[in-house]
C-alpha positions in Angstrom: -5.5 16.6 -9.2 -3.5 17.0 -12.4 -2.5 13.9 -14.8 -0.1 12.9 -17.5 -0.5 10.1 -19.7 2.4 8.9 -21.4 4.5 12.0 -20.5 1.9 14.6 -21.7 -0.9 16.4 -19.6 -4.0 14.7 -20.1 -7.1 13.4 -18.4 -8.3 10.8 -21.0 -7.1 7.3 -22.0 -7.9 5.0 -24.7 -11.2 3.0 -23.8 -9.4 -0.2 -25.2 -6.7 0.1 -22.6 -6.4 -3.2 -20.7 -6.0 -1.4 -17.5 -9.5 -0.1 -17.8 -11.0 -3.1 -19.6 -9.4 -5.8 -17.1 -7.5 -4.1 -14.3 -4.5 -5.5 -16.3 -1.9 -3.5 -14.6 -0.2 -2.2 -11.5 0.1 1.1 -9.4 2.2 2.7 -6.9 1.0 5.5 -4.6 3.7 7.7 -3.5 4.3 10.4 -1.0 6.0 13.5 -2.1 8.1 15.3 0.6 10.0 18.4 -0.2 9.5 17.9 -3.8 10.8 14.5 -4.1 9.3 10.9 -3.9 10.1 9.4 -0.4 11.2 5.6 -0.8 11.4 6.1 -4.6 13.8 3.0 -5.0 11.5 0.8 -3.1 8.5 1.8 -5.4 10.2 1.3 -8.6 11.6 -2.0 -7.5 8.2 -3.2 -6.6 6.9 -1.9 -9.7 9.3 -3.6 -12.1 9.2 -6.8 -10.1 5.4 -6.7 -10.6 5.8 -6.3 -14.4 8.0 -9.2 -14.5 5.5 -11.3 -12.7 2.6 -10.3 -14.9 4.8 -10.1 -18.2 3.9 -6.6 -18.8 6.7 -4.7 -20.9 7.7 -2.0 -18.3 8.3 1.6 -19.1 11.9 2.5 -19.6 13.5 3.4 -16.2 15.3 6.5 -17.5 12.3 8.1 -19.0 10.0 7.1 -16.0 12.5 8.3 -13.4 12.6 11.8 -15.4 8.9 12.0 -15.4 8.5 11.2 -11.8 11.1 13.8 -10.7 9.8 16.5 -12.9 6.1 15.9 -11.6 7.1 15.6 -8.0 9.0 18.9 -8.1 5.6 20.7 -8.7 4.6 20.4 -5.0 6.4 20.4 -1.9 4.1 17.8 -0.3 1.6 15.7 -2.2 0.5 12.4 -3.4 1.8 11.1 -6.6 0.0 8.0 -8.0 1.7 6.0 -10.8 -0.3 3.7 -12.8 1.3 1.2 -15.4 -1.4 -0.7 -17.6 -0.5 -3.4 -20.2 -1.8 -0.8 -22.6 -4.2 -0.7 -25.5 -5.1 -4.1 -26.8 -7.8 -6.1 -28.8 -10.9 -7.3 -27.3 -10.4 -10.7 -25.2 -8.5 -11.6 -22.1 -5.4 -13.0 -23.9 -2.7 -10.6 -24.4 -1.2 -10.3 -27.9 2.3 -9.6 -26.6 2.6 -6.7 -29.0 1.0 -4.2 -26.6 2.8 -1.1 -25.4 2.3 0.0 -21.8 0.4 2.9 -20.7 1.9 4.9 -17.9 -0.1 7.5 -16.0 0.9 10.0 -13.3 -1.5 11.8 -11.1 -0.5 14.5 -8.6 -2.8 15.4 -6.0 -3.2 17.1 -2.4 -2.5 15.0 0.7 -5.7 13.3 2.2 -6.8 14.4 5.6 -5.4 11.3 7.2 -1.9 11.8 5.9 0.9 11.9 8.4 -1.3 11.0 11.6 0.7 11.5 14.8 -2.0 10.6 17.3 -3.1 6.9 17.7 -5.6 5.8 15.2 -8.9 3.7 15.6 -9.3 0.5 13.7 -12.5 -1.8 13.0 -12.5 -5.4 11.7 -13.9 -5.7 8.2 -16.6 -8.2 7.3 -15.4 -8.9 3.9 -12.9 -11.5 3.6 -9.7 -11.6 1.2 -9.6 -14.5 -1.1 -6.3 -16.5 -1.4 -4.6 -16.2 -4.8 -0.9 -17.2 -4.5 -0.1 -16.1 -7.9 -1.0 -12.4 -7.3 -0.1 -12.2 -3.7 2.0 -9.2 -2.7 1.3 -7.3 -6.0 -0.3 -4.0 -6.1 -2.7 -4.7 -9.2 -5.3 -2.4 -10.5 -7.7 -5.0 -9.1 -8.7 -3.6 -5.7 -12.4 -4.3 -5.4 -11.9 -6.2 -2.2 -10.5 -3.2 -0.7 -13.3 -1.0 -2.3 -16.0 -3.0 -0.7 -14.3 -3.2 2.5 -13.7 0.4 2.8 -17.5 1.1 2.1 -18.4 -0.9 5.3 -18.3 2.1 7.5 -18.5 5.8 7.4 -17.7 6.9 11.1 -14.9 9.5 10.6 -13.3 8.2 13.8 -12.4 5.2 12.5 -9.3 5.5 10.2 -8.7 1.8 8.8 -10.3 -1.6 8.7 -8.3 -4.7 9.2 -8.9 -7.5 6.7 -8.9 -11.3 7.3 -8.7 -14.0 4.6 -11.2 -16.7 4.3 -9.4 -18.9 6.9 -9.6 -16.3 9.5 -6.0 -15.2 9.3 -5.3 -11.5 9.7 -3.8 -10.0 6.3 -3.6 -6.3 6.3 -5.6 -3.2 6.3 -7.8 -1.7 3.3 -4.9 0.6 2.6 -2.0 -0.5 4.9 0.0 -3.3 6.3 -0.2 -4.5 10.1 2.5 -4.7 12.6 2.2 -6.4 16.2 5.0 -6.0 18.9 5.2 -8.2 21.9 8.5 -7.3 23.7 11.1 -7.1 21.3 9.3 -9.3 18.6 7.9 -7.4 15.7 5.4 -9.5 13.6 3.7 -8.7 10.5 1.3 -11.2 8.6 2.6 -13.5 6.0 1.6 -12.3 2.6 2.2 -15.5 0.6 -1.6 -16.3 -0.3 -3.1 -12.7 -0.5 -2.6 -9.0 0.6 0.0 -6.2 -0.9 3.6 -6.0 0.3 3.9 -2.3 1.0 6.8 -0.3 0.5 6.5 1.1 4.0 6.5 -2.5 5.3 9.4 -3.4 3.6 11.2 -0.1 5.1 9.9 -1.3 8.7 11.2 -4.9 8.3 14.7 -3.7 7.2 15.1 -0.9 10.0 13.7 -3.0 12.8 16.8 -4.8 13.6 18.7 -1.4 14.0 16.1 -0.5 16.7 16.5 -3.6 18.7 13.6 -5.4 17.3 13.4 -9.0 15.9 11.0 -8.8 12.7 9.1 -12.0 11.8 6.5 -12.9 9.1 3.9 -15.5 10.3 0.1 -16.2 10.4 -1.6 -13.9 12.7 -5.1 -14.5 14.4 -7.5 -12.0 16.1 -6.6 -13.4 19.5 -2.9 -12.3 18.8 -3.9 -8.8 19.0 -5.3 -9.3 22.6 -1.5 -10.1 23.6 0.1 -7.3 21.9 1.9 -4.6 23.7 1.7 -2.4 20.5 -0.1 -2.4 17.2 0.6 -0.1 14.2 -0.2 0.2 10.5 2.0 1.4 7.7 1.5 2.8 4.3 3.6 4.8 2.0 1.5 8.2 2.2 0.9 8.1 6.0 3.9 6.3 7.0 3.6 4.8 10.5 0.3 4.9 12.0 0.1 3.8 15.9 -3.3 2.2 16.9 -4.9 3.4 20.0 -8.1 1.2 19.9 -9.9 -1.7 17.9 -13.4 -1.7 18.8 -15.8 -4.4 17.7 -18.6 -6.3 19.3 -16.4 -9.1 20.7 -13.2 -7.3 20.4 -11.8 -4.3 22.8 -8.3 -3.8 22.4 -6.2 -1.0 23.8 -2.4 -1.5 23.1 -0.3 -0.4 26.0 2.4 1.7 24.1 3.7 3.1 21.0 7.6 3.0 21.6 8.3 1.2 18.3 6.2 3.2 16.1 7.6 6.5 17.4 11.4 5.3 17.0 10.5 3.9 13.4 8.8 7.4 12.5 11.7 9.4 13.8 14.0 7.5 11.2 11.2 7.9 8.5 10.9 11.5 9.1 14.8 12.0 9.0 14.7 10.9 5.2 
C-alpha cells in the first residue's frame, strides 16, 4: 500500500492528530476502475456533508480532486481510501476551531472478495449497534462496532455479517448495506439511528425506479428475510453482492432469485 499525507508521499502522521487520538474524522473507501474512481461525486458529496455535520473545515475541493485523480491513475484497478481528520490539536476533547484538517490517501490492491459474481453467504452478528442519531449515516473513523463484529467469525466461506441494533432491527452489514426484494418492492433499512449511508446504497436507491423497482426505507426485522424473494448487499468496492444463503442456528434462508442484483450490476459495470 502506498500513502500520501497532505499531498506528499508519507507513512507517518503527527501523534497529536485528532483522527488518531479520538477518531475525529471521516473516511471514504473508493473503487478505482480503469484508473478513475467510480462514483466519485457520491463519495465527495458524502464526505463534505459529513464535514459540515462534524464542523470539520474540509480540504479544498480543487486540490482534493486533483490529488485523487493523480493517485487513482497510478493503477487500473485498486482500492483508494481517503481519510480526512480534524487535524492536529491540543490535548482534550474540545476542538479549538483553529485546527487544519489532515488528508490521507492510501492506494492498495483489491481485496479477494472484490467484485463477487457468485452468491455469497452471510451470518448474523452477536454484537448490536447502539443508537446515535447525531452520527447516524456518517462514515466516521470510529468503527469499533464493525471491528468487533467482524472478529466474530473466521470461516472464509462467510463473506459478511448482518448487524442489528439494540432493539432487534436489521441495520447493515459490517462493511455493506442490506437490500431485500419482494415482488417489485425493494427495501433497505432506515438509517436514522445508526449505520452508514453507503454510496452504493444511494446508487441502488436512485437507479431502482428505472428497473421497475419501488425503493423504500423502513425498519426491517429478521423475519422479513424469510419472506424475501431476493437479498443482496452493496458497498463501494464490491458493488452488488447477491446473497445465496444466511445460516444461523434458528435461521436458514435461501433467497429464490437474483434478478434485481444482476440488473443493478449490469448498470454499474457500464459506468
